N, C-alpha and C positions, 0 to 999 in steps of 0.2 A: 482616411477622413474620419474623425472622431464624431460620435453622435451629436455632439454639441455643435460642431461645425455644420454638420447635415441639417440640423434643425434650424441654424441661423440662414444657411443657403436656401432651404426650402421657401423662405418668405421674399427671397430675392428675385428681381425681374431680370433675367439674362436675355441678351440679344434682341430679338424682335418682340419679346413678351409684352413690354409696356405699350408698343405701339399697336399691337394686335388686340389687347385688352381694351384700348381706347377705341379702336374700330368696332369692336364687339359692342361696346355700351353705345356708341354713336348709330349703328345701324341695327343691331338685334334689339337694343334696349330703346333708343329714342325713335329711329327712323321708322321701324315696324309700327310702334305704337301710334305716332303721329300720322303716318299714312293710313293705318287701319281707322283711325278715328276720323280723319278727314274723309275717307271713302264711305263710312257708315253714315254719313250726313247726306249723302248723294242718293236719290231714289234709284233703287234698282241694284245697289250694291248691297250684299250680304256677306256675313262672316262665314267662312267655310270650315273653320275649327269646330269639331264637334263639342268640344269642352266650352268654348267661348259663345258658340251659338245657343248653348243651352242657357246662358245667362240673358236675361230679358232686360231691354232699356238700359238705363244708365249703369246698371250692375256689371255690364259688360267691361268697363273701364276699370274698376278696382280688381276685377277678376283677371283681366289681361295684365296688369302690373303685378299681381301676385304670382301669377304663372312665370312671368319673366324673372321675378326675383328667385323663385325656386329653381329655374333653369340655369340661372347665373351661379347661384349656390352649388348646384351639382357640378357644373363645368368647373368652378373653382377648386372643389374638392378633387375633382379628377386632375387638374393642373398640379395640385399640391402633392399627390401620392405618385405622380409619374416622374420619373428621373429625367434629367436634362439629357440629351437635347430633344428628347421625345415629347416632353411636356408642352412644347410650343404648338403641338397639334390641337390643345384645348382651346386656347383662344383663337387659333387660326380656324378651326371648324366653326366656331360660334361667329366668327367675323364673316365667313363665306356665307353661312346660313342668314345672317343678318343682312348681308348685301343682297342676297337672292330674294328674301322676303319683302325688304324695301322695294326692290325693283319691279317686283310682281305686283304689289300694291300700286306703285306709281303707274304702271300700265294700266291696271283696272280702273284707277281713278281718271286718268287721262281719256281712257277709252269712253268711260261713262260720261264725261263731261262733253266730249266730241259728239256723244250721242248718237 
C-alpha cells in the first residue's frame, strides 16, 4: 500500500465504524447531555463529575458540551492513527461509555421522579 492510499484509506469508514460513530454521537453526545440536563432540573439530583460540578448554574451546559467535543476529538484522533481492524475499538468504546452513562442517568432521573 502506498502512502497516498493509506492517507485516503484513513478517512474511510470500514465495517461497523459508521454505525458505531453514530451510536457514539447519539448516546455519549446527545443522550448523556440530555439526560444530565433533565436530571439537573430535578431536586436532589447533582452532577458527580468533578469538572462539571465545579461549573455553577447555567455554565455547566457549555462546559459539558465543550468537554464532549474534546473527548470526541481525542477518540477521533485515536481512531485515525490506529490501523484497521483495531480502530473500530475507538467508536465502540465511546458508544459503550455513552450507553452506560445515558442508562445510569435515566435510572437516576426515574428514581428521583419516583421519589
